[in-house]
C-alpha positions in Angstrom: -5.6 18.7 -23.2 -5.9 17.2 -26.7 -4.9 13.6 -27.2 -2.4 12.6 -29.8 -2.9 10.2 -32.7 0.6 8.7 -32.8 1.2 5.4 -31.2 3.6 5.5 -28.3 7.0 3.8 -28.3 8.6 3.0 -24.9 11.6 0.8 -23.9 10.4 0.3 -20.3 7.4 1.5 -18.2 8.5 1.8 -14.6 7.3 5.1 -13.2 4.8 7.8 -14.1 7.6 10.5 -13.9 9.5 8.7 -16.7 6.5 9.3 -19.1 5.9 12.7 -20.8 2.4 14.2 -20.8 2.2 13.3 -24.5 3.1 9.7 -23.9 0.6 9.5 -21.1 -2.2 10.9 -23.3 -1.1 8.7 -26.2 -1.5 5.6 -24.0 -4.9 6.7 -22.8 -6.0 7.3 -26.4 -4.7 3.9 -27.4 -6.5 2.2 -24.5 -9.7 3.9 -25.6 -9.1 2.8 -29.1 -8.7 -0.8 -28.0 -11.8 -0.6 -25.9 -13.7 0.5 -29.1 -12.5 -2.6 -30.9 -9.3 -1.5 -32.7 -6.8 -4.2 -33.3 -3.1 -4.1 -32.3 -0.3 -3.4 -34.8 2.2 -6.0 -33.6 4.2 -7.7 -36.4 6.9 -9.6 -34.5 6.6 -12.8 -32.5 6.9 -11.7 -28.8 7.3 -13.5 -25.5 6.2 -12.0 -22.2 6.4 -13.3 -18.6 4.5 -12.1 -15.6 6.7 -12.3 -12.5 4.6 -11.5 -9.4 6.4 -11.8 -6.1 3.4 -10.3 -4.2 -0.2 -11.4 -4.3 -2.4 -9.9 -7.0 -5.7 -10.6 -8.7 -6.6 -7.5 -10.8 -3.1 -6.4 -12.0 -1.8 -10.0 -12.7 -4.9 -11.3 -14.5 -5.5 -8.0 -16.3 -2.0 -8.2 -17.8 -2.7 -11.8 -18.7 -5.9 -10.8 -20.4 -4.1 -8.0 -22.2 -1.4 -10.3 -23.4 -4.0 -12.9 -24.7 -5.9 -10.2 -26.5 -2.6 -9.1 -28.2 -1.8 -12.6 -29.2 1.5 -12.7 -27.2 3.3 -15.8 -26.1 3.1 -16.1 -22.3 6.0 -17.8 -20.5 4.7 -19.1 -17.1 6.4 -18.1 -13.9 5.4 -19.1 -10.4 7.6 -17.6 -7.6 6.6 -20.5 -5.3 8.2 -23.1 -7.6 11.1 -21.0 -9.0 14.8 -20.9 -8.0 13.9 -17.9 -5.8 13.3 -20.5 -3.2 16.9 -21.6 -3.6 18.1 -18.0 -2.9 18.2 -16.7 -6.5 18.1 -12.9 -6.6 15.5 -10.9 -8.6 18.4 -9.7 -10.8 19.5 -13.3 -11.7 15.9 -14.4 -12.3 15.4 -11.6 -14.8 18.8 -12.2 -16.3 17.8 -15.8 -16.9 14.4 -14.8 -18.4 16.2 -12.3 -20.7 18.8 -14.9 -21.8 16.0 -17.3 -22.6 14.5 -14.8 -25.0 11.7 -13.2 -23.0 11.0 -9.8 -24.5 9.0 -8.2 -21.7 9.0 -9.0 -18.0 6.0 -7.6 -16.1 7.1 -7.6 -12.4 5.5 -6.9 -9.1 8.0 -7.0 -6.2 8.0 -5.8 -2.5 11.3 -3.8 -3.0 10.9 -0.2 -3.8 12.7 0.8 -7.0 13.6 -2.9 -7.7 13.6 -2.1 -11.4 16.5 0.3 -11.4 19.4 -2.3 -11.5 17.4 -4.2 -14.1 17.0 -1.3 -16.6 20.6 -0.2 -15.9 22.0 -3.6 -16.7 24.0 -3.8 -20.0 23.3 -7.6 -20.1 19.5 -7.7 -19.5 17.8 -7.1 -22.8 14.2 -7.7 -21.7 12.0 -4.7 -21.3 10.6 -4.1 -17.8 7.0 -3.2 -17.0 6.5 -2.3 -13.4 3.4 -4.0 -11.9 4.0 -2.4 -8.5 7.1 -1.9 -6.4 6.4 -2.1 -2.7 5.0 1.2 -1.6 6.7 2.9 -4.5 4.9 3.2 -7.9 2.2 1.5 -9.9 2.2 3.1 -13.4 -0.3 0.8 -15.1 -2.9 1.4 -12.3 -2.3 5.1 -12.6 -2.9 5.0 -16.3 -6.1 3.0 -16.0 -7.3 5.5 -13.4 -6.5 8.4 -15.8 -8.3 6.6 -18.6 -11.4 6.3 -16.4 -11.3 9.9 -15.4 -10.7 11.1 -19.0 -13.6 9.0 -20.3 -15.9 10.6 -17.7 -14.8 14.3 -18.0 -12.7 14.6 -21.2 -10.1 16.6 -19.4 -7.9 16.8 -16.3 -7.4 20.6 -16.2 -9.4 22.1 -13.3 -10.8 18.9 -11.9 -10.8 18.6 -8.1 -9.6 15.1 -7.2 -9.5 13.8 -3.7 -7.3 10.8 -2.8 -8.2 9.4 0.6 -6.9 6.7 2.9 -3.6 4.9 3.4 -1.5 7.4 1.6 2.0 6.7 2.8 1.8 3.0 1.9 0.0 3.5 -1.4 1.9 3.2 -4.7 -1.4 4.3 -6.4 -1.4 7.6 -4.5 2.2 8.3 -5.3 1.9 7.5 -9.0 -1.4 9.5 -9.4 -0.3 12.6 -7.5 2.7 13.2 -9.8 0.8 12.9 -13.1 -2.5 14.4 -12.1 -0.8 17.6 -10.8 1.2 17.7 -14.0 -2.0 17.4 -16.1 -3.6 20.3 -14.3 -5.9 18.8 -11.7 -6.2 20.2 -8.2 -5.4 17.5 -5.6 -6.7 17.1 -2.0 -5.6 14.4 0.4 -7.8 13.0 3.2 -7.5 10.3 5.8 -5.6 9.7 9.1 -2.9 12.3 9.7 -0.4 9.6 10.7 -0.7 8.2 7.1 0.1 11.6 5.6 3.7 12.6 4.8 5.3 16.0 4.0 6.1 14.7 0.5 2.4 15.1 -0.4 2.5 18.9 0.3 4.1 19.6 -3.0 1.1 18.1 -4.9 -2.0 19.1 -2.9 -3.4 19.9 0.5 -4.4 17.7 3.4 -8.1 18.3 4.2 -10.8 16.5 6.2 -13.1 14.2 4.1 -16.2 16.1 5.2 -14.9 19.4 3.9 -14.1 18.1 0.4 -16.8 15.5 -0.3 -19.2 18.1 -1.7 -16.6 19.8 -3.9 -14.7 16.9 -5.4 -15.2 15.7 -9.0 -13.4 12.5 -8.3 -13.3 10.7 -4.9 -10.6 8.1 -5.0 -10.4 5.9 -1.9 -7.4 3.7 -1.1 -7.3 0.3 0.4 -6.0 0.1 4.0 -3.0 -2.0 3.5 -3.2 -4.1 6.6 -0.2 -6.3 5.5 2.1 -3.2 5.6 0.9 -2.1 9.1 1.6 -5.4 10.8 -1.7 -5.1 12.7 -0.7 -1.9 14.4 -3.6 0.3 13.2 -4.7 2.6 16.0 -8.4 2.3 15.2 -11.0 -0.4 14.5 -12.5 -1.0 11.1 -15.8 0.5 12.3 -14.0 3.6 13.6 -12.1 4.0 10.4 -15.2 3.8 8.3 -17.0 6.3 10.4 -14.1 8.8 10.4 -12.5 8.3 7.0 -14.7 6.1 4.9 -17.4 6.7 2.3 -20.6 6.2 4.3 -24.1 6.5 2.9 -24.4 10.0 4.3 -21.2 11.2 2.6 -22.2 9.5 -0.7 -25.5 11.5 -0.6 -23.5 14.7 -0.4 -21.4 14.0 -3.5 -22.0 16.2 -6.5 -24.3 14.6 -9.0 -21.5 14.6 -11.6 -18.8 13.3 -9.2 -17.5 9.7 -9.5 -16.2 7.2 -7.0 -13.0 5.3 -7.6 -10.9 2.7 -5.8 -8.0 0.6 -7.0 -9.4 -2.5 -5.3 -9.6 -4.9 -3.6 -12.0 -2.9 -1.5 -12.2 -3.5 2.2 -16.0 -3.3 2.3 -17.5 -1.3 5.1 -14.0 0.1 5.8 -13.0 2.5 3.0 -16.4 2.3 1.3 -19.8 1.1 2.5 -20.5 -2.3 1.1 -23.6 -1.2 -0.8 -21.8 1.7 -2.5 -19.1 -0.4 -4.3 -21.5 -0.9 -7.2 -23.5 2.3 -6.7 -24.5 4.5 -9.7 -21.7 6.9 -9.3 -19.1 4.2 -8.7 -16.6 3.6 -11.5 -14.7 0.7 -9.7 -15.9 -1.9 -12.2 -15.0 0.3 -15.1 -11.5 0.8 -13.7 -11.0 -2.9 -13.8 -12.3 -3.1 -17.3 -10.1 -0.2 -18.5 -7.1 -1.9 -16.9 -7.1 -4.5 -19.7 -7.2 -1.9 -22.5 -4.6 0.4 -21.1 -2.2 -2.5 -20.4 -2.7 -3.6 -24.0 -1.5 -0.1 -24.9 1.5 -0.3 -22.6 2.6 -3.7 -24.0 2.1 -2.5 -27.6 4.2 0.6 -26.9 7.0 -1.5 -25.5 7.0 -3.9 -28.4 7.0 -1.0 -30.9 10.1 0.3 -29.1 11.8 -3.1 -29.4 11.0 -3.4 -33.1 12.4 0.0 -34.0 
């Protein structure tokens, strides 16, 4: 699929379904341009606040780095010292930030679809960028994954992409399966059957890791989200790694051109053997690097929409 030259303009970025194929490719192209050293075209003074109600390192700091590179004014927010501790709702928190003049609120929250009442509000004028909603969606992670795949292969059409692990709890899996199927990739899901839901059937097929590892162009492993299982996993970390993880033996069976991906943080020796996280075919570090550039593209696109 050819990528477009026009810069993208978006009022909000909350789900992958809300983006057209052309918008997705435009954001990927812009992220690649930023990576090559192109400067942003932002004329207005802009204020952004990162409101993270769940723990995060990569997404939170990646957005901060993107904002710094774009020269945006960052308004500090710490949930631990905010009026949330007095019972203030998310809606009222964003209503306040919007009233104060914040242009973009980057939000991570445990509630699935938290953003809906915010973008539907006639009073809240701030644009919303979803940094992850519970086990719902994670559009900026999906876009950095797409950028990484596109850099490697120059296409999505016809690629065999395996997504393996904690599928039902993964916003990464849900964001990626929608857009990758739309862009022409063939999807395969692997991992424990109890973490697989019928909703995935519309996007790909559930297979065993050992039957797909030699065929896949992209092997994308997901973090086991222990915090969403309440300690009720039915297998030990050692058993999980042996049955569903990327062991040295499975890594040796990968195609020479295949790449290994993971949204991180990696549970080492659970999803992926410790020594493989930085292996030659791993693109996990590149994913983190690309996160800054694609988030620059997202923020620029939102500011362009606000300026128009």
